[in-house]
C-alpha positions in Angstrom: 3.4 -4.2 -2.2 7.1 -3.8 -2.8 6.9 -0.2 -1.6 5.0 -1.4 1.5 7.7 -3.9 2.3 10.4 -1.3 1.9 8.5 1.1 4.1 8.0 -1.6 6.8 11.7 -2.4 6.7 12.7 1.3 7.0 10.3 1.7 10.0 11.9 -1.3 11.6 15.4 0.0 11.0 14.5 3.4 12.6 12.7 2.0 15.6 15.3 -0.7 16.4 18.0 1.5 17.8 15.5 3.8 19.5 13.7 0.9 21.3 16.8 -1.1 22.0 19.3 1.5 23.2 16.8 4.3 24.2 16.7 7.9 22.8 15.5 11.3 23.9 14.1 10.1 27.2 12.7 6.8 25.8 13.9 3.9 28.0 16.3 1.3 26.6 14.3 -2.0 26.2 17.0 -4.2 24.9 15.8 -7.3 23.0 12.2 -6.6 24.0 12.6 -3.3 22.1 13.6 -5.1 18.9 10.4 -7.2 19.2 8.3 -4.0 19.7 9.9 -2.4 16.6 9.1 -5.5 14.5 5.5 -5.6 15.8 4.9 -1.9 15.0 6.5 -2.2 11.5 4.3 -5.2 10.7 1.2 -3.5 12.0 1.8 -0.5 9.8 2.3 -2.8 6.8 -1.0 -4.7 7.5 -3.0 -1.5 7.9 -1.7 0.1 4.7 -2.0 -3.1 2.8 -5.7 -3.4 3.8 -6.3 0.2 2.7 -4.7 -0.5 -0.6 -6.7 -3.6 -1.2 -10.0 -1.8 -0.4 -9.4 0.9 -3.0 -12.1 1.0 -5.8 -9.3 1.2 -8.4 -8.1 -2.4 -7.5 -9.0 -5.1 -10.1 -10.8 -7.0 -7.3 -11.3 -4.6 -4.4 -11.7 -6.0 -0.9 -15.1 -5.4 0.8 -15.2 -6.6 4.4 -19.0 -6.7 4.5 -19.0 -9.5 1.9 -16.6 -11.7 3.7 -18.4 -15.1 4.4 -17.1 -18.6 5.2 -17.2 -21.0 2.3 -15.7 -24.2 3.6 -14.7 -25.6 0.1 -12.8 -22.3 -0.5 -11.4 -22.4 3.0 -10.0 -25.9 2.4 -8.5 -24.8 -0.9 -6.9 -21.8 0.8 -5.5 -23.9 3.5 -4.1 -26.4 1.0 -2.2 -23.5 -0.7 -1.7 -21.2 2.3 -0.4 -23.7 4.9 2.8 -24.6 3.1 3.2 -21.0 2.0 3.0 -19.9 5.6 5.5 -22.6 6.7 7.7 -21.3 3.9 7.7 -17.9 5.5 8.5 -19.4 8.9 11.5 -21.3 7.5 13.5 -18.2 6.8 13.6 -16.7 10.4 14.1 -20.3 11.8 17.0 -20.8 9.4 18.5 -17.5 10.3 18.3 -18.3 14.0 19.9 -21.7 13.5 22.8 -20.3 11.5 23.2 -17.5 14.1 23.4 -20.1 16.8 26.1 -22.0 14.9 28.1 -18.9 14.2 27.8 -17.4 17.7 28.6 -20.7 19.4 32.0 -21.0 17.6 32.9 -17.4 16.7 31.2 -15.7 19.7 29.9 -12.1 19.6 32.1 -11.0 16.7 30.7 -13.7 14.4 27.2 -13.0 15.4 27.6 -9.3 14.9 29.1 -9.8 11.4 26.3 -12.1 10.4 23.6 -9.7 11.7 25.2 -6.8 9.7 25.2 -8.9 6.5 21.7 -10.2 7.0 20.3 -6.7 7.5 21.8 -5.4 4.3 21.1 -8.3 2.0 17.3 -7.9 2.6 17.4 -5.0 0.2 18.7 -7.3 -2.6 15.5 -9.3 -2.3 12.9 -6.5 -2.3 12.7 -6.5 -6.2 12.6 -10.3 -6.3 9.7 -10.2 -3.8 7.8 -7.7 -6.1 8.5 -9.8 -9.2 7.5 -13.0 -7.4 4.2 -11.6 -6.2 3.4 -10.2 -9.7 4.4 -13.5 -11.3 2.2 -15.4 -8.9 -1.0 -13.5 -9.8 -0.2 -13.3 -13.6 0.6 -17.0 -13.8 -2.5 -18.0 -11.8 -4.6 -16.0 -14.3 -3.0 -17.4 -17.4 -3.1 -21.0 -16.1 -6.8 -20.6 -15.5 -7.2 -19.2 -19.0 -5.1 -22.0 -20.6 -2.6 -19.5 -22.0 0.5 -21.5 -21.4 2.7 -19.5 -23.7 2.2 -16.5 -21.6 2.8 -18.5 -18.5 6.3 -19.3 -19.7 6.8 -15.7 -20.8 5.9 -14.5 -17.3 8.3 -17.1 -15.8 11.2 -15.9 -18.0 10.6 -12.2 -17.4 10.2 -12.5 -13.7 13.3 -14.7 -13.3 15.4 -12.4 -15.5 14.4 -9.1 -13.9 14.4 -10.5 -10.4 17.8 -12.0 -10.7 19.1 -9.0 -12.6 18.2 -6.6 -9.9 19.8 -8.9 -7.3 22.9 -9.1 -9.4 23.1 -5.3 -9.6 22.7 -5.0 -5.8 25.4 -7.6 -5.2 27.8 -5.7 -7.4 27.1 -2.5 -5.4 27.7 -4.4 -2.1 30.9 -5.9 -3.3 32.2 -2.4 -4.3 31.0 -0.5 -1.3 31.5 -3.3 1.4 34.1 -1.4 3.4 32.0 1.7 3.7 28.9 -0.3 4.6 30.7 -2.2 7.4 32.2 1.0 8.7 28.7 2.4 9.3 27.9 -0.4 11.8 31.2 -1.2 13.5 34.8 -0.2 14.1 35.8 -3.5 15.8 38.7 -5.1 13.8 37.4 -8.7 14.2 33.8 -7.9 13.4 35.0 -5.8 10.4 37.1 -8.7 9.1 34.2 -11.2 9.4 31.7 -8.8 7.9 34.0 -8.0 4.9 34.4 -11.7 4.3 30.6 -12.0 4.4 30.1 -9.2 1.8 32.8 -10.6 -0.5 31.2 -14.1 -0.6 27.5 -14.1 0.2 26.5 -11.5 -2.5 27.6 -14.1 -5.1 24.4 -16.0 -4.1 22.0 -13.0 -4.1 21.0 -13.9 -7.7 20.2 -17.5 -6.9 18.3 -16.6 -3.7 16.1 -14.2 -5.7 15.4 -16.9 -8.3 14.5 -19.4 -5.5 12.0 -16.9 -4.0 10.4 -16.3 -7.4 10.1 -20.0 -8.0 8.3 -20.5 -4.7 5.9 -17.7 -5.6 5.2 -19.1 -9.1 4.4 -22.5 -7.5 1.8 -20.8 -5.4 0.4 -19.2 -8.6 -0.2 -22.6 -10.1 -1.8 -23.8 -6.9 1.1 -26.0 -5.7 2.7 -24.5 -2.6 4.6 -27.5 -1.2 7.3 -27.4 -3.9 8.1 -23.8 -2.8 8.3 -25.0 0.8 10.8 -27.7 -0.2 12.9 -25.4 -2.2 13.3 -23.1 0.8 13.8 -26.1 3.1 16.6 -27.3 0.8 18.3 -23.9 0.6 18.3 -23.6 4.4 19.1 -27.3 5.1 22.1 -27.3 2.8 23.5 -24.2 4.3 23.1 -25.5 7.8 24.5 -28.9 7.0 27.6 -27.5 5.3 28.1 -25.0 8.0 27.9 -27.6 10.8 30.3 -29.9 9.0 32.9 -27.2 8.2 33.0 -25.5 11.6 32.3 -28.3 14.0 33.9 -31.3 12.3 36.7 -29.8 10.2 37.1 -26.7 12.5 37.4 -24.3 9.6 37.0 -20.5 9.7 33.8 -18.5 9.5 34.2 -17.9 5.7 33.1 -21.5 5.2 29.7 -20.6 6.7 29.4 -17.8 4.1 30.2 -20.2 1.3 27.6 -22.6 2.7 24.9 -19.9 2.4 25.8 -19.4 -1.2 25.9 -23.1 -1.9 22.4 -23.6 -0.4 21.0 -20.8 -2.6 22.7 -22.1 -5.8 21.6 -25.7 -5.4 18.1 -25.0 -4.3 17.4 -22.5 -7.1 18.7 -24.8 -9.9 16.8 -27.7 -8.4 13.6 -25.5 -8.1 14.0 -24.3 -11.7 14.0 -27.8 -13.1 11.1 -28.8 -10.9 9.1 -25.7 -11.9 9.6 -26.3 -15.7 8.5 -29.9 -15.2 5.4 -28.8 -13.3 4.5 -26.2 -16.0 4.9 -28.8 -18.7 2.7 -31.2 -16.8 0.0 -28.6 -16.3 0.1 -27.8 -20.0 -0.3 -31.5 -20.9 -3.2 -31.9 -18.5 -4.9 -28.8 -20.0 -4.5 -30.2 -23.5 -5.8 -33.6 -22.4 -8.8 -31.9 -20.8 -9.4 -29.9 -24.0 -9.3 -33.1 -26.2 -11.7 -34.8 -23.8 -14.1 -31.9 -23.9 -13.8 -31.8 -27.7 -14.6 -35.6 -27.8 -17.6 -35.1 -25.6 -18.9 -32.2 -27.7 -18.5 -34.3 -30.8 -20.4 -37.2 -29.3 -23.2 -34.8 -28.2 -23.5 -33.3 -31.7 -23.6 -36.8 -33.3 -26.4 -37.8 -30.9 -28.4 -34.7 -31.7 -28.0 -35.3 -35.4 -29.1 -38.9 -35.0 -32.1 -37.8 -33.0 -33.0 -35.3 -35.8 -32.7 -38.0 -38.4 -34.9 -40.3 -36.4 -37.8 -37.8 -36.5 -40.1 -38.8 -39.3 -40.9 -36.1 -41.9 -44.4 -35.1 -42.4 
């Protein structure tokens, strides 16, 4: 799945300038071209993902002919899938809201710098997306099997590797920021804003990756709403701080970049505490269920023995 996400992103990056500005006789479509590029890249992702899921080598291969409506399953899917879907909607909405705040105050230069930074930082989250999806399935399996020690092991490994890969990428961005910005623009003001972005926002890549993994793990244990609220908190904090700093205190654009980092840090730490409490609660509920089951089995065995003793011997 990580490779498919990367491929979809690369297709979008290649098609964007072609559709927006025109190339080799292809007409310039402007903002409509960006929409077409996104649509095509997502369509390619869906087709390839379905082909991958239908491979016989998959643990649970997808067979379209066996798809039937089971309303109890549909309800459970909606309970888990609705907040997960809303979680995916929050990110583009949050980006649009931040873009509006930045462009309203710092005009085209601020918007261009924000767009450059947002495009690059997506690559920092690709490993976290992969670890998050892997952790989701593995934790779901082990929760069902009652193997809570492995659940915590999966949590620790996914968080460490996901955050470690984001940290490595952030270091690379900090080192090569001038060269990255030079690829996209030569405008002095846009360059200044973008360099500020790449000197501040990468400090939060690690925490953003952790927040994404936390949301995925909550889905794995069948609780999607906490993941939604983690994302909502991350975006809400960033928007609130940005609005206060640039509209009330009239500070510079770098305060928006700090607000983005602050949102990721606070949301990820809050989510980690929430997740550990949820896993502890799930373990206690499983242990209680095991004790109840053991008590019922003991009562049944006692009744059977009593019935055997009540049978008169010949």
